[in-house]
DSSP file (Angstrom, degrees, kcal/mol; ACC not computed):
  #  RESIDUE AA STRUCTURE BP1 BP2  ACC     N-H-->O    O-->H-N    N-H-->O    O-->H-N    TCO  KAPPA ALPHA  PHI   PSI    X-CA   Y-CA   Z-CA
    1    1 A M              0   0    0      0, 0.0     2,-0.2     0, 0.0     5,-0.0   0.000 360.0 360.0 360.0 137.6    4.2    1.3   25.5
    2    2 A E    >   -     0   0    0      1,-0.1     3,-1.8     3,-0.0     4,-0.3  -0.550 360.0-121.5 -83.0 146.9    1.3   -1.1   26.0
    3    3 A A  G >  S+     0   0    0      1,-0.3     3,-1.7    -2,-0.2    -1,-0.1   0.827 109.4  62.1 -58.0 -35.4   -1.0   -1.9   23.2
    4    4 A E  G 3  S+     0   0    0      1,-0.3    -1,-0.3     0, 0.0    -2,-0.0   0.676  97.5  59.6 -69.4 -13.2   -4.1   -0.6   25.0
    5    5 A N  G <  S+     0   0    0     -3,-1.8    -1,-0.3     2,-0.1     2,-0.2   0.533  88.0  94.8 -88.1  -6.7   -2.6    2.9   25.1
    6    6 A L  S <  S-     0   0    0     -3,-1.7     2,-0.1    -4,-0.3    63,-0.0  -0.541  77.4-119.6 -83.8 150.2   -2.4    3.1   21.3
    7    7 A T     >  -     0   0    0     -2,-0.2     4,-2.5     1,-0.1     5,-0.2  -0.398  27.9-109.1 -77.5 164.9   -5.1    4.7   19.3
    8    8 A Q  H  > S+     0   0    0      1,-0.2     4,-2.9     2,-0.2     5,-0.3   0.879 118.7  58.0 -62.1 -37.6   -7.0    2.7   16.7
    9    9 A A  H  > S+     0   0    0      1,-0.2     4,-1.9     2,-0.2    -1,-0.2   0.938 110.6  41.6 -58.6 -48.1   -5.2    4.7   13.9
   10   10 A V  H  > S+     0   0    0      2,-0.2     4,-2.4     1,-0.2     5,-0.2   0.919 114.9  51.5 -66.0 -43.9   -1.8    3.6   15.2
   11   11 A A  H  X S+     0   0    0     -4,-2.5     4,-2.7     1,-0.2    -2,-0.2   0.913 110.4  47.8 -61.8 -44.3   -2.9    0.1   15.9
   12   12 A W  H  X S+     0   0    0     -4,-2.9     4,-2.6     2,-0.2     5,-0.2   0.907 112.2  49.7 -64.0 -41.5   -4.3   -0.4   12.4
   13   13 A A  H  X S+     0   0    0     -4,-1.9     4,-1.6    -5,-0.3    -2,-0.2   0.908 113.0  46.2 -64.7 -41.5   -1.2    1.0   10.8
   14   14 A V  H  X S+     0   0    0     -4,-2.4     4,-1.7     2,-0.2    -2,-0.2   0.931 112.8  50.5 -66.1 -45.0    1.1   -1.3   12.8
   15   15 A L  H  X S+     0   0    0     -4,-2.7     4,-2.1     1,-0.2    -2,-0.2   0.933 111.7  46.9 -58.1 -47.6   -1.1   -4.3   12.1
   16   16 A F  H  X S+     0   0    0     -4,-2.6     4,-3.1     1,-0.2    -1,-0.2   0.797 104.3  61.8 -69.1 -26.9   -1.1   -3.7    8.4
   17   17 A S  H  X S+     0   0    0     -4,-1.6     4,-2.1    -5,-0.2    -1,-0.2   0.937 108.0  44.1 -59.8 -44.6    2.6   -3.2    8.4
   18   18 A G  H  X S+     0   0    0     -4,-1.7     4,-2.5     2,-0.2    -2,-0.2   0.895 112.9  51.2 -65.6 -41.2    2.9   -6.8    9.6
   19   19 A I  H  X S+     0   0    0     -4,-2.1     4,-2.8     2,-0.2     5,-0.2   0.934 110.8  48.2 -62.0 -45.9    0.4   -8.0    7.1
   20   20 A F  H  X S+     0   0    0     -4,-3.1     4,-2.3     2,-0.2    -1,-0.2   0.894 111.4  50.6 -63.7 -38.7    2.2   -6.3    4.2
   21   21 A L  H  X S+     0   0    0     -4,-2.1     4,-2.0    -5,-0.2    -1,-0.2   0.934 112.0  47.4 -61.5 -45.6    5.5   -7.8    5.4
   22   22 A W  H  X S+     0   0    0     -4,-2.5     4,-2.6     2,-0.2    -2,-0.2   0.909 111.7  49.4 -63.2 -43.8    3.9  -11.2    5.5
   23   23 A V  H  X S+     0   0    0     -4,-2.8     4,-3.0     1,-0.2     5,-0.2   0.882 109.1  54.3 -62.7 -37.7    2.4  -10.8    2.1
   24   24 A G  H  X S+     0   0    0     -4,-2.3     4,-1.3    -5,-0.2    -2,-0.2   0.892 109.3  47.4 -61.8 -39.4    5.8   -9.7    0.9
   25   25 A M  H  X S+     0   0    0     -4,-2.0     4,-1.6     2,-0.2    -2,-0.2   0.922 113.3  47.6 -67.3 -44.2    7.3  -12.9    2.2
   26   26 A L  H  X S+     0   0    0     -4,-2.6     4,-2.0     1,-0.2     3,-0.2   0.923 112.6  47.8 -63.4 -44.4    4.6  -15.0    0.6
   27   27 A T  H  X S+     0   0    0     -4,-3.0     4,-2.7     1,-0.2    -1,-0.2   0.776 106.3  60.3 -69.1 -23.3    4.9  -13.3   -2.7
   28   28 A G  H  X S+     0   0    0     -4,-1.3     4,-2.6    -5,-0.2    -1,-0.2   0.882 104.7  47.9 -66.4 -38.8    8.7  -13.8   -2.4
   29   29 A I  H  X S+     0   0    0     -4,-1.6     4,-2.6    -3,-0.2    -2,-0.2   0.926 112.9  48.6 -64.5 -44.6    8.1  -17.5   -2.2
   30   30 A W  H  X S+     0   0    0     -4,-2.0     4,-2.4     2,-0.2    -2,-0.2   0.916 112.0  49.3 -60.0 -45.0    5.9  -17.3   -5.3
   31   31 A K  H  X S+     0   0    0     -4,-2.7     4,-2.5     2,-0.2    -2,-0.2   0.930 111.2  49.0 -60.9 -46.9    8.5  -15.2   -7.1
   32   32 A Y  H  X S+     0   0    0     -4,-2.6     4,-2.5     1,-0.2    -2,-0.2   0.910 110.1  51.9 -60.3 -43.6   11.3  -17.7   -6.2
   33   33 A Y  H  X S+     0   0    0     -4,-2.6     4,-1.7     1,-0.2    -1,-0.2   0.929 111.1  46.8 -59.2 -46.5    9.1  -20.6   -7.5
   34   34 A Q  H  X S+     0   0    0     -4,-2.4     4,-1.2     1,-0.2     8,-0.3   0.884 110.4  52.7 -65.8 -37.0    8.5  -18.8  -10.8
   35   35 A I  H  < S+     0   0    0     -4,-2.5     3,-0.4     1,-0.2     6,-0.2   0.925 110.2  48.6 -61.6 -43.5   12.2  -18.0  -11.1
   36   36 A R  H  < S+     0   0    0     -4,-2.5    -1,-0.2     1,-0.2    -2,-0.2   0.821 114.7  45.3 -66.0 -30.8   13.0  -21.7  -10.6
   37   37 A Q  H  < S+     0   0    0     -4,-1.7     2,-0.3    -5,-0.2    -1,-0.2   0.618  96.2  92.3 -87.9 -13.5   10.4  -22.7  -13.2
   38   38 A S    ><  -     0   0    0     -4,-1.2     3,-1.1    -3,-0.4     5,-0.0  -0.636  67.4-145.4 -90.2 136.8   11.4  -20.2  -15.8
   39   39 A A  T 3  S+     0   0    0     -2,-0.3    -1,-0.1     1,-0.2    -4,-0.0   0.807 108.5  47.3 -63.9 -29.3   13.9  -20.9  -18.6
   40   40 A Q  T 3  S-     0   0    0      2,-0.2    -1,-0.2    -3,-0.0     3,-0.1   0.405 113.2-121.6 -90.8   1.3   14.9  -17.2  -18.3
   41   41 A A  S <  S+     0   0    0     -3,-1.1     2,-0.4    -6,-0.2    -6,-0.2   0.915  71.4 125.3  56.5  46.6   15.1  -17.4  -14.5
   42   42 A R        -     0   0    0     -8,-0.3    -1,-0.2    -7,-0.2     2,-0.2  -0.984  55.2-136.2-135.3 145.2   12.5  -14.7  -14.1
   43   43 A A        -     0   0    0     -2,-0.4   -12,-0.1     1,-0.1   -11,-0.1  -0.550  48.1 -77.9 -88.2 162.4    9.2  -14.3  -12.3
   44   44 A H    >>  -     0   0    0     -2,-0.2     4,-2.1     1,-0.1     3,-0.7  -0.333  46.3-114.1 -58.6 145.3    6.2  -12.7  -14.0
   45   45 A Y  H 3> S+     0   0    0      1,-0.3     4,-1.9     2,-0.2    -1,-0.1   0.865 114.7  44.8 -50.7 -46.5    6.6   -8.9  -14.0
   46   46 A Y  H 3> S+     0   0    0     59,-0.3     4,-2.3     2,-0.2    54,-0.3   0.713 106.8  58.4 -80.7 -19.1    3.6   -8.4  -11.6
   47   47 A V  H <> S+     0   0    0     -3,-0.7     4,-2.2     2,-0.2    -1,-0.2   0.918 109.4  46.8 -67.4 -43.2    4.7  -11.1   -9.2
   48   48 A D  H  X S+     0   0    0     -4,-2.1     4,-2.6     2,-0.2    -2,-0.2   0.914 113.4  47.8 -61.9 -44.3    7.9   -9.2   -8.8
   49   49 A I  H  X S+     0   0    0     -4,-1.9     4,-3.0     2,-0.2     5,-0.3   0.904 110.3  51.7 -65.4 -41.2    6.1   -5.9   -8.3
   50   50 A A  H  X S+     0   0    0     -4,-2.3     4,-2.0    46,-0.2    -1,-0.2   0.919 111.9  47.7 -60.6 -42.9    3.7   -7.5   -5.8
   51   51 A H  H  X S+     0   0    0     -4,-2.2     4,-1.8   -24,-0.2    -2,-0.2   0.958 116.8  40.9 -62.2 -52.6    6.6   -8.8   -3.8
   52   52 A R  H  X S+     0   0    0     -4,-2.6     4,-1.9     1,-0.2    -2,-0.2   0.908 114.7  50.4 -66.5 -42.8    8.6   -5.5   -3.8
   53   53 A S  H  X S+     0   0    0     -4,-3.0     4,-2.8    -5,-0.2    -1,-0.2   0.895 108.7  52.6 -66.2 -37.8    5.6   -3.3   -3.2
   54   54 A S  H  X S+     0   0    0     -4,-2.0     4,-1.3    -5,-0.3    -1,-0.2   0.929 110.5  47.8 -60.6 -44.1    4.4   -5.4   -0.2
   55   55 A L  H  < S+     0   0    0     -4,-1.8    -1,-0.2     1,-0.2    -2,-0.2   0.819 114.7  46.5 -68.0 -29.4    7.9   -5.1    1.3
   56   56 A L  H  X S+     0   0    0     -4,-1.9     4,-1.5     1,-0.2    -2,-0.2   0.843 109.1  53.2 -79.8 -34.4    7.9   -1.3    0.7
   57   57 A Y  H  X S+     0   0    0     -4,-2.8     4,-2.2     1,-0.2    -2,-0.2   0.746  97.5  69.0 -72.4 -21.2    4.4   -0.7    2.0
   58   58 A A  H  X S+     0   0    0     -4,-1.3     4,-1.3     2,-0.2    -1,-0.2   0.975 107.8  33.9 -61.8 -55.7    5.3   -2.5    5.3
   59   59 A P  H  > S+     0   0    0      0, 0.0     4,-2.2     0, 0.0    -1,-0.2   0.846 114.4  60.1 -69.9 -29.6    7.7    0.2    6.5
   60   60 A A  H  X S+     0   0    0     -4,-1.5     4,-2.2     1,-0.2    -2,-0.2   0.902 103.7  51.4 -60.9 -38.2    5.5    2.9    4.9
   61   61 A S  H  X S+     0   0    0     -4,-2.2     4,-2.1     2,-0.2    -1,-0.2   0.852 107.2  52.5 -67.6 -33.9    2.7    1.7    7.2
   62   62 A L  H  X S+     0   0    0     -4,-1.3     4,-2.3     2,-0.2    -1,-0.2   0.891 108.7  50.3 -66.8 -38.1    5.0    2.0   10.2
   63   63 A I  H  X S+     0   0    0     -4,-2.2     4,-2.6     2,-0.2    -2,-0.2   0.912 109.3  51.1 -64.2 -41.2    5.8    5.6    9.2
   64   64 A I  H  X S+     0   0    0     -4,-2.2     4,-2.5     2,-0.2    -2,-0.2   0.898 109.0  52.3 -60.4 -40.4    2.1    6.2    8.9
   65   65 A A  H  X S+     0   0    0     -4,-2.1     4,-2.2     2,-0.2    -2,-0.2   0.916 110.0  47.6 -61.5 -44.0    1.7    4.8   12.4
   66   66 A V  H  X S+     0   0    0     -4,-2.3     4,-2.0     2,-0.2    -2,-0.2   0.913 111.3  50.4 -65.8 -42.3    4.3    7.1   13.8
   67   67 A L  H  X S+     0   0    0     -4,-2.6     4,-1.2     1,-0.2    -1,-0.2   0.916 112.0  47.9 -61.4 -42.0    2.7   10.1   12.0
   68   68 A A  H  < S+     0   0    0     -4,-2.5    -1,-0.2     1,-0.2    -2,-0.2   0.875 108.7  55.5 -65.9 -35.9   -0.7    9.2   13.5
   69   69 A Y  H  < S+     0   0    0     -4,-2.2    -1,-0.2     1,-0.2    -2,-0.2   0.896 116.2  35.3 -62.6 -41.2    0.9    8.8   16.9
   70   70 A F  H  < S+     0   0    0     -4,-2.0    -1,-0.2    -5,-0.1    -2,-0.2   0.535  92.1 114.3 -92.6  -7.0    2.4   12.3   16.9
   71   71 A S     <  -     0   0    0     -4,-1.2    76,-0.2    -5,-0.2    75,-0.1  -0.366  58.0-149.1 -66.9 141.9   -0.5   14.0   15.1
   72   72 A V        +     0   0    0     74,-1.2    -1,-0.1    71,-0.1     3,-0.1   0.526  63.6 109.7 -87.1  -6.4   -2.5   16.5   17.0
   73   73 A W  S    S-     0   0    0     69,-0.1    70,-0.0     1,-0.1    -2,-0.0  -0.212  82.0 -87.5 -67.4 161.9   -5.7   15.8   15.1
   74   74 A N     >  -     0   0    0      1,-0.1     4,-2.4     4,-0.0     5,-0.2  -0.242  41.3-104.3 -68.1 161.9   -8.6   14.0   16.9
   75   75 A E  H  > S+     0   0    0      1,-0.2     4,-2.4     2,-0.2     5,-0.2   0.843 117.8  53.1 -58.6 -39.2   -8.6   10.2   16.9
   76   76 A L  H  > S+     0   0    0      2,-0.2     4,-2.5     1,-0.2    -1,-0.2   0.931 110.3  46.5 -65.4 -45.0  -11.4    9.9   14.3
   77   77 A L  H  > S+     0   0    0      2,-0.2     4,-2.5     1,-0.2    -2,-0.2   0.930 113.2  49.2 -63.9 -44.4   -9.6   12.1   11.8
   78   78 A N  H  X S+     0   0    0     -4,-2.4     4,-2.4     1,-0.2    -1,-0.2   0.911 111.1  50.9 -59.0 -42.3   -6.3   10.3   12.3
   79   79 A L  H  X S+     0   0    0     -4,-2.4     4,-2.9    -5,-0.2    -2,-0.2   0.925 110.3  48.6 -62.3 -45.0   -8.0    7.0   11.9
   80   80 A I  H  X S+     0   0    0     -4,-2.5     4,-2.2     1,-0.2    -2,-0.2   0.925 112.0  49.1 -60.6 -45.2   -9.7    8.1    8.6
   81   81 A L  H  X S+     0   0    0     -4,-2.5     4,-1.5     1,-0.2    -1,-0.2   0.891 113.6  46.4 -63.6 -39.9   -6.3    9.4    7.3
   82   82 A V  H  X S+     0   0    0     -4,-2.4     4,-2.6    -5,-0.2    -2,-0.2   0.938 111.6  50.9 -66.4 -47.0   -4.6    6.1    8.2
   83   83 A L  H  X S+     0   0    0     -4,-2.9     4,-2.6     1,-0.2    -2,-0.2   0.846 105.3  56.7 -63.6 -34.3   -7.4    3.9    6.7
   84   84 A I  H  X S+     0   0    0     -4,-2.2     4,-2.1    -5,-0.2    -1,-0.2   0.951 110.9  44.0 -59.9 -48.3   -7.3    5.8    3.4
   85   85 A N  H  X S+     0   0    0     -4,-1.5     4,-2.7     1,-0.2     5,-0.2   0.942 114.1  49.0 -61.6 -47.8   -3.6    5.0    3.1
   86   86 A L  H  X S+     0   0    0     -4,-2.6     4,-2.4     1,-0.2    -1,-0.2   0.869 109.4  53.4 -62.8 -36.7   -4.0    1.4    4.1
   87   87 A F  H  X S+     0   0    0     -4,-2.6     4,-2.8    -5,-0.2    -1,-0.2   0.951 113.0  41.8 -61.6 -49.5   -6.9    1.0    1.6
   88   88 A F  H  X S+     0   0    0     -4,-2.1     4,-2.2     2,-0.2    -2,-0.2   0.863 113.5  52.2 -71.6 -34.2   -4.9    2.2   -1.3
   89   89 A F  H  X S+     0   0    0     -4,-2.7     4,-2.3    -5,-0.2    -1,-0.2   0.949 114.5  44.0 -60.3 -47.5   -1.7    0.3   -0.3
   90   90 A S  H  X S+     0   0    0     -4,-2.4     4,-2.9    -5,-0.2     5,-0.2   0.912 111.4  53.0 -64.1 -44.3   -3.8   -2.9   -0.1
   91   91 A F  H  X S+     0   0    0     -4,-2.8     4,-2.2    -5,-0.2    -1,-0.2   0.911 110.1  48.7 -57.8 -44.4   -5.7   -2.1   -3.3
   92   92 A S  H  X S+     0   0    0     -4,-2.2     4,-2.2     2,-0.2    -2,-0.2   0.950 112.7  46.2 -62.7 -50.0   -2.3   -1.7   -5.1
   93   93 A I  H  X S+     0   0    0     -4,-2.3     4,-2.6     1,-0.2    -2,-0.2   0.924 113.0  50.0 -60.5 -45.0   -0.8   -4.9   -3.8
   94   94 A L  H  X S+     0   0    0     -4,-2.9     4,-2.5     1,-0.2    -1,-0.2   0.877 109.2  51.4 -63.4 -37.2   -4.0   -6.9   -4.6
   95   95 A S  H  X S+     0   0    0     -4,-2.2     4,-2.3    -5,-0.2    -1,-0.2   0.895 110.9  48.6 -67.3 -37.4   -4.1   -5.6   -8.1
   96   96 A Y  H  X S+     0   0    0     -4,-2.2     4,-2.5     2,-0.2   -46,-0.2   0.914 111.5  49.5 -66.1 -42.1   -0.5   -6.6   -8.7
   97   97 A I  H  X S+     0   0    0     -4,-2.6     4,-2.7     2,-0.2    -2,-0.2   0.919 110.5  51.1 -61.3 -43.3   -1.2  -10.0   -7.2
   98   98 A L  H  X S+     0   0    0     -4,-2.5     4,-2.8     1,-0.2     5,-0.2   0.937 111.7  45.7 -60.5 -48.0   -4.2  -10.4   -9.5
   99   99 A H  H  X>S+     0   0    0     -4,-2.3     4,-1.8     1,-0.2     5,-0.8   0.882 114.0  50.1 -64.2 -36.7   -2.1   -9.4  -12.6
  100  100 A G  H  <5S+     0   0    0     -4,-2.5    -2,-0.2   -54,-0.3    -1,-0.2   0.893 112.8  46.3 -66.2 -39.7    0.6  -11.8  -11.5
  101  101 A W  H  <5S+     0   0    0     -4,-2.7    -2,-0.2     1,-0.2    -1,-0.2   0.924 119.6  38.9 -67.9 -45.4   -1.8  -14.6  -11.0
  102  102 A L  H  <5S-     0   0    0     -4,-2.8    -2,-0.2    -5,-0.2    -1,-0.2   0.713  90.4-148.0 -78.6 -20.7   -3.6  -14.1  -14.3
  103  103 A K  T  <5 +     0   0    0     -4,-1.8    -3,-0.2    -5,-0.2    -4,-0.1   0.900  50.9 140.3  50.9  43.3   -0.4  -13.3  -16.2
  104  104 A D      < +     0   0    0     -5,-0.8     2,-0.3     1,-0.2    -1,-0.1   0.638  60.4   3.2 -93.8 -16.0   -2.6  -11.0  -18.3
  105  105 A T        -     0   0    0     -6,-0.4   -59,-0.3     1,-0.1    -1,-0.2  -0.991  39.7-151.1-161.3 158.7   -0.2   -8.0  -18.8
  106  106 A T  S    S+     0   0    0     -2,-0.3     2,-0.2     1,-0.3    -1,-0.1   0.275  99.9  38.4-112.1   4.6    3.2   -6.7  -18.1
  107  107 A N    >   -     0   0    0      3,-0.1     3,-1.9     1,-0.1    -1,-0.3  -0.751  63.3-164.8-154.6 102.4    1.9   -3.1  -18.1
  108  108 A Q  T 3  S+     0   0    0      1,-0.3     6,-0.1    -2,-0.2    -1,-0.1   0.655  92.3  58.4 -65.0 -14.0   -1.5   -2.4  -16.5
  109  109 A F  T 3  S+     0   0    0      4,-0.1    -1,-0.3     2,-0.1     2,-0.1   0.564  79.1 109.9 -91.1  -9.4   -1.5    1.0  -18.2
  110  110 A K  S <  S-     0   0    0     -3,-1.9     4,-0.3     2,-0.1    -3,-0.1  -0.449  78.0 -88.9 -66.3 136.0   -1.2   -0.5  -21.7
  111  111 A Q  S    S+     0   0    0     -2,-0.1     2,-0.1     2,-0.1    -2,-0.1  -0.755 111.7  45.5 -96.8 142.9   -4.4    0.0  -23.6
  112  112 A P  S    S-     0   0    0      0, 0.0     2,-0.2     0, 0.0    -2,-0.1   0.495  94.8-132.3 -72.8 144.2   -6.8   -1.7  -23.8
  113  113 A H  E     -A  120   0A   0      7,-0.5     7,-2.9    -2,-0.1     2,-0.4  -0.482  31.7-163.7 -66.8 130.2   -6.7   -2.1  -20.0
  114  114 A Q  E     +A  119   0A   0     -4,-0.3     2,-0.4     5,-0.2     5,-0.2  -0.939  29.9 179.6-127.9 139.1   -7.0   -5.8  -19.3
  115  115 A V  E >  S-A  118   0A   0      3,-2.6     3,-2.0    -2,-0.4     2,-0.3  -0.914  77.3 -50.0-131.9 106.4   -7.9   -7.9  -16.3
  116  116 A G  T 3  S-     0   0    0     -2,-0.4   -17,-0.0     1,-0.3   -18,-0.0  -0.508 121.6 -23.3  63.7-127.6   -7.8  -11.5  -17.3
  117  117 A R  T 3  S+     0   0    0     -2,-0.3     2,-0.3    -3,-0.1    -1,-0.3   0.449 120.3  96.4 -93.3  -1.1   -9.9  -11.8  -20.4
  118  118 A W  E <   -A  115   0A   0     -3,-2.0    -3,-2.6     0, 0.0     2,-0.5  -0.695  64.1-145.0 -93.7 141.9  -11.9   -8.7  -19.6
  119  119 A H  E     -A  114   0A   0     -2,-0.3    -5,-0.2    -5,-0.2    -2,-0.1  -0.901  15.6-145.6-103.4 131.3  -11.2   -5.2  -21.0
  120  120 A L  E     -A  113   0A   0     -7,-2.9    -7,-0.5    -2,-0.5     5,-0.0  -0.697  24.6-102.0 -95.3 146.9  -11.8   -2.3  -18.7
  121  121 A P    >>  -     0   0    0      0, 0.0     3,-1.2     0, 0.0     4,-0.9  -0.346  31.9-117.0 -62.5 149.1  -13.0    1.1  -19.9
  122  122 A K  H 3> S+     0   0    0      1,-0.3     4,-1.6     2,-0.2     3,-0.3   0.871 112.6  58.5 -55.5 -40.4  -10.2    3.8  -20.1
  123  123 A W  H 3> S+     0   0    0      1,-0.2     4,-2.8     2,-0.2    -1,-0.3   0.777  95.5  65.6 -63.8 -26.2  -11.9    5.9  -17.5
  124  124 A M  H <> S+     0   0    0     -3,-1.2     4,-2.3     2,-0.2    -1,-0.2   0.945 105.9  37.8 -67.0 -49.4  -11.8    3.1  -14.9
  125  125 A L  H  X S+     0   0    0     -4,-0.9     4,-2.5    -3,-0.3     5,-0.2   0.908 117.8  51.6 -68.6 -40.2   -8.0    2.9  -14.5
  126  126 A S  H  X S+     0   0    0     -4,-1.6     4,-2.4     2,-0.2    -2,-0.2   0.927 111.6  46.9 -61.0 -44.5   -7.6    6.7  -14.8
  127  127 A S  H  X S+     0   0    0     -4,-2.8     4,-2.6     2,-0.2     5,-0.2   0.914 111.7  50.8 -63.7 -43.1  -10.2    7.2  -12.1
  128  128 A A  H  X S+     0   0    0     -4,-2.3     4,-2.4    -5,-0.2    -2,-0.2   0.911 111.9  47.6 -61.4 -42.0   -8.6    4.6   -9.8
  129  129 A M  H  X S+     0   0    0     -4,-2.5     4,-2.8     2,-0.2    -2,-0.2   0.897 111.6  49.4 -68.3 -39.7   -5.2    6.3  -10.3
  130  130 A I  H  X S+     0   0    0     -4,-2.4     4,-2.8     2,-0.2     5,-0.3   0.929 112.9  47.5 -64.6 -44.0   -6.5    9.8   -9.6
  131  131 A L  H  X S+     0   0    0     -4,-2.6     4,-2.9     2,-0.2     5,-0.2   0.908 112.9  49.5 -62.3 -41.5   -8.3    8.5   -6.5
  132  132 A L  H  X S+     0   0    0     -4,-2.4     4,-3.0    -5,-0.2     5,-0.4   0.937 113.4  45.7 -62.3 -47.6   -5.1    6.7   -5.3
  133  133 A I  H  X S+     0   0    0     -4,-2.8     4,-2.3     2,-0.2     5,-0.4   0.953 118.4  41.2 -61.9 -51.0   -2.9    9.8   -5.9
  134  134 A V  H  X S+     0   0    0     -4,-2.8     4,-2.3    -5,-0.2     5,-0.3   0.918 118.2  48.3 -64.5 -43.0   -5.3   12.2   -4.2
  135  135 A G  H  X S+     0   0    0     -4,-2.9     4,-2.6    -5,-0.3     5,-0.3   0.957 116.7  39.2 -63.4 -53.0   -6.1    9.7   -1.4
  136  136 A E  H  X S+     0   0    0     -4,-3.0     4,-2.3    -5,-0.2     5,-0.3   0.942 121.7  42.2 -66.0 -47.7   -2.5    8.8   -0.5
  137  137 A L  H  X S+     0   0    0     -4,-2.3     4,-2.4    -5,-0.4    -2,-0.2   0.922 118.4  45.9 -66.1 -42.7   -1.0   12.2   -0.9
  138  138 A G  H  X S+     0   0    0     -4,-2.3     4,-2.3    -5,-0.4    -2,-0.2   0.932 115.1  45.3 -65.9 -46.3   -3.9   14.0    0.8
  139  139 A A  H  X S+     0   0    0     -4,-2.6     4,-2.1    -5,-0.3    -2,-0.2   0.901 116.0  46.4 -66.1 -40.4   -4.1   11.5    3.7
  140  140 A T  H  X S+     0   0    0     -4,-2.3     4,-2.8    -5,-0.3    -1,-0.2   0.902 111.3  51.8 -68.8 -39.6   -0.4   11.5    4.3
  141  141 A A  H  X S+     0   0    0     -4,-2.4     4,-2.8    -5,-0.3    -2,-0.2   0.903 108.8  52.1 -61.5 -40.1   -0.2   15.3    4.0
  142  142 A G  H  X S+     0   0    0     -4,-2.3     4,-2.2     2,-0.2    -2,-0.2   0.926 112.7  43.9 -61.6 -45.3   -3.0   15.5    6.7
  143  143 A L  H  X S+     0   0    0     -4,-2.1     4,-2.3     2,-0.2    -2,-0.2   0.900 113.8  51.0 -66.0 -40.3   -1.0   13.2    9.0
  144  144 A L  H  X S+     0   0    0     -4,-2.8     4,-2.9     2,-0.2    -2,-0.2   0.913 110.3  48.7 -63.8 -42.9    2.2   15.1    8.3
  145  145 A L  H  X S+     0   0    0     -4,-2.8     4,-2.3     2,-0.2    -1,-0.2   0.917 111.6  49.8 -63.5 -42.7    0.6   18.4    9.1
  146  146 A G  H  X S+     0   0    0     -4,-2.2     4,-1.8    -5,-0.2   -74,-1.2   0.874 113.2  47.2 -62.3 -36.8   -0.9   17.0   12.3
  147  147 A T  H  X S+     0   0    0     -4,-2.3     4,-3.1   -76,-0.2     5,-0.3   0.901 109.2  52.9 -71.0 -41.8    2.6   15.7   13.2
  148  148 A M  H  X S+     0   0    0     -4,-2.9     4,-1.5     1,-0.2    -2,-0.2   0.907 111.5  46.8 -60.2 -41.0    4.3   19.0   12.4
  149  149 A R  H  X S+     0   0    0     -4,-2.3     4,-0.6     2,-0.2    -1,-0.2   0.892 114.5  47.9 -67.6 -38.0    1.8   20.8   14.6
  150  150 A G  H  < S+     0   0    0     -4,-1.8     3,-0.3     1,-0.2     4,-0.3   0.890 119.8  36.7 -69.2 -39.7    2.4   18.3   17.4
  151  151 A L  H >X S+     0   0    0     -4,-3.1     4,-2.7     1,-0.2     3,-0.8   0.615  95.5  86.7 -87.5 -13.3    6.2   18.4   17.1
  152  152 A G  H 3X S+     0   0    0     -4,-1.5     4,-1.5    -5,-0.3    -1,-0.2   0.845  85.8  54.6 -56.6 -36.3    6.3   22.1   16.4
  153  153 A K  H 3< S+     0   0    0     -4,-0.6    -1,-0.3    -3,-0.3    -2,-0.1   0.837 113.6  41.9 -66.6 -32.6    6.3   22.9   20.1
  154  154 A I  H <4 S+     0   0    0     -3,-0.8    -2,-0.2    -4,-0.3    -1,-0.2   0.870 114.2  49.9 -81.0 -39.2    9.3   20.6   20.6
  155  155 A L  H  <        0   0    0     -4,-2.7    -2,-0.2     1,-0.2    -3,-0.2   0.715 360.0 360.0 -77.3 -21.7   11.3   21.6   17.6
  156  156 A I     <        0   0    0     -4,-1.5    -1,-0.2    -5,-0.3    -2,-0.1   0.455 360.0 360.0 -96.9 360.0   11.1   25.4   18.1
């Protein structure tokens, strides 16, 4: 299939799959460097999480692309559902990278919530997590439902 035949939703998901893979590779270098420099042969907890999550979000984004491709919803709705997922995937990876860079915590849920030398209000992390959960589950459910309706004719 030629790229110009893809919808924007599919194209964005495929592009971000590559970006997440590349970030996973870069954070892998960072992780390796920290392992080599550490007396315990370990990278910072959030450097490891950033590396692994980037590599996991890469194929997840391809699955999102496939769901958008087969979804029967209109192009705008599919694009919105894809972008919601990509936003929260990116937000998660960037927050892990930030904690790894700052070496400020080994548990972002430990109170007081900390980013560098700043303490965040309790409601902020809770709100971010609720938005992430609702956003990712809701957007993926929307794409899955659109795909089920699209494939339903074939499967029955």
